[in-house]
C-alpha positions as CSV (number, residue, x, y, z in Angstrom):
1,M,-57.3,-50.7,26.2
2,M,-58.9,-52.1,22.3
3,T,-57.4,-50.6,19.6
4,S,-58.6,-51.5,15.8
5,S,-57.3,-54.5,14.0
6,T,-57.1,-52.7,10.7
7,T,-53.3,-51.3,9.9
8,Y,-52.2,-47.8,8.7
9,N,-48.9,-46.5,8.2
10,P,-47.4,-43.4,7.9
11,G,-48.3,-41.9,4.6
12,N,-51.4,-43.9,3.9
13,V,-54.2,-41.5,2.1
14,V,-57.6,-42.4,3.6
15,S,-61.2,-41.3,3.7
16,V,-62.5,-40.1,6.5
17,R,-64.9,-37.2,8.3
18,I,-63.0,-34.3,9.5
19,R,-64.2,-32.3,12.0
20,F,-64.5,-28.5,11.2
21,T,-62.3,-26.6,13.6
22,D,-65.6,-24.5,15.2
23,G,-66.7,-28.4,16.0
24,S,-70.2,-27.5,14.1
25,K,-70.0,-30.4,11.6
26,T,-68.0,-32.7,9.3
27,K,-66.6,-33.4,6.1
28,K,-66.2,-36.1,4.1
29,R,-62.5,-36.0,2.6
30,P,-59.3,-37.5,2.0
31,A,-56.7,-37.5,5.1
32,V,-52.9,-38.5,5.2
33,I,-52.1,-40.5,8.2
34,L,-49.1,-39.2,10.2
35,T,-49.0,-42.1,13.0
36,G,-47.6,-45.6,12.9
37,D,-47.6,-48.6,14.7
38,D,-46.2,-47.5,17.8
39,Y,-48.9,-45.1,18.3
40,H,-51.8,-47.5,16.8
41,N,-51.1,-50.1,19.3
42,S,-51.7,-48.0,22.4
43,R,-54.6,-45.8,20.9
44,T,-57.6,-46.3,18.7
45,D,-57.1,-43.2,17.1
46,A,-54.7,-41.8,14.5
47,V,-53.2,-38.3,13.6
48,V,-53.8,-37.0,10.5
49,V,-53.8,-34.1,7.7
50,A,-57.0,-33.5,5.7
51,V,-56.3,-33.3,1.7
52,S,-58.3,-30.7,-0.5
53,C,-58.4,-30.5,-4.2
54,Q,-59.0,-26.7,-3.8
55,V,-54.9,-26.3,-4.7
56,G,-55.3,-22.5,-5.8
57,A,-54.9,-20.8,-2.1
58,S,-52.3,-21.5,0.0
59,Y,-51.7,-21.0,3.9
60,Y,-48.9,-21.6,6.0
61,G,-48.0,-25.2,6.2
62,D,-49.9,-26.6,3.4
63,Y,-48.0,-28.9,0.7
64,V,-49.2,-29.2,-2.8
65,L,-48.7,-32.9,-3.9
66,S,-46.7,-33.4,-6.7
67,D,-47.6,-37.3,-7.1
68,W,-51.4,-37.0,-6.0
69,K,-52.1,-39.3,-9.1
70,A,-50.0,-41.7,-7.5
71,A,-51.6,-41.2,-4.3
72,G,-54.9,-42.6,-5.7
73,L,-56.4,-39.0,-5.3
74,P,-59.2,-38.2,-8.4
75,L,-57.7,-34.7,-8.6
76,P,-54.5,-32.3,-7.9
77,S,-54.5,-31.7,-4.2
78,K,-52.7,-30.5,-1.2
79,A,-52.2,-31.5,2.3
80,K,-53.5,-28.8,4.3
81,G,-51.7,-27.5,7.4
82,I,-54.0,-28.5,9.9
83,I,-53.6,-31.5,12.1
84,S,-56.6,-33.7,13.5
85,T,-57.1,-36.5,15.6
86,I,-59.6,-39.5,13.9
87,D,-60.5,-42.5,15.2
88,R,-59.4,-45.1,12.8
89,S,-62.8,-47.0,13.0
90,T,-63.8,-44.0,11.0
91,I,-62.0,-44.5,8.2
92,E,-64.1,-46.0,5.2
93,H,-61.2,-46.6,2.5
94,T,-57.7,-46.4,1.6
95,F,-56.9,-44.1,-1.7
96,G,-53.0,-45.4,-1.7
97,N,-49.9,-43.8,-0.3
98,L,-48.1,-40.9,-0.7
99,S,-44.7,-41.2,-2.5
100,G,-41.6,-40.9,-0.7
101,R,-40.8,-37.3,-2.2
102,D,-44.5,-36.1,-1.0
103,F,-44.2,-37.6,2.7
104,Q,-41.0,-36.0,3.2
105,Q,-42.3,-32.7,2.0
106,L,-45.6,-33.1,4.3
107,K,-43.3,-34.2,7.2
108,T,-41.1,-30.7,7.0
109,C,-44.2,-28.9,6.5
110,I,-45.3,-30.6,9.7
111,R,-42.1,-29.8,11.8
112,Y,-42.5,-26.1,10.3
113,I,-46.2,-25.8,11.8
114,L,-45.2,-27.5,15.2
115,G,-42.2,-25.1,15.5
116,L,-39.5,-28.0,15.3
117,D,-37.5,-26.6,12.6
118,T,-35.3,-24.7,15.0
């Protein structure tokens, strides 16, 4: 199986087109990579959560980033509690990386979303 030669790590913040949940269209936005080398070595995709600068409304599983500037994001942002799969070849560029604190909190939110906190 042919996989992308570009390496992405968990916590990388990248620019990619995310498909709307109804499948009607896509929107270019930042996203956080959740998967790592073991996953990427066998697949061409990556599991991500979208990032939004609309931090006012909060939904279950959303996490407002404390260190958004350090992650290379231009505005205060939150990781949305929506998990998506994208083809790594569609990643346009890397903004930066989540801080250790933000990535830990995001992983906690992912565990809650998936019901793995019990």
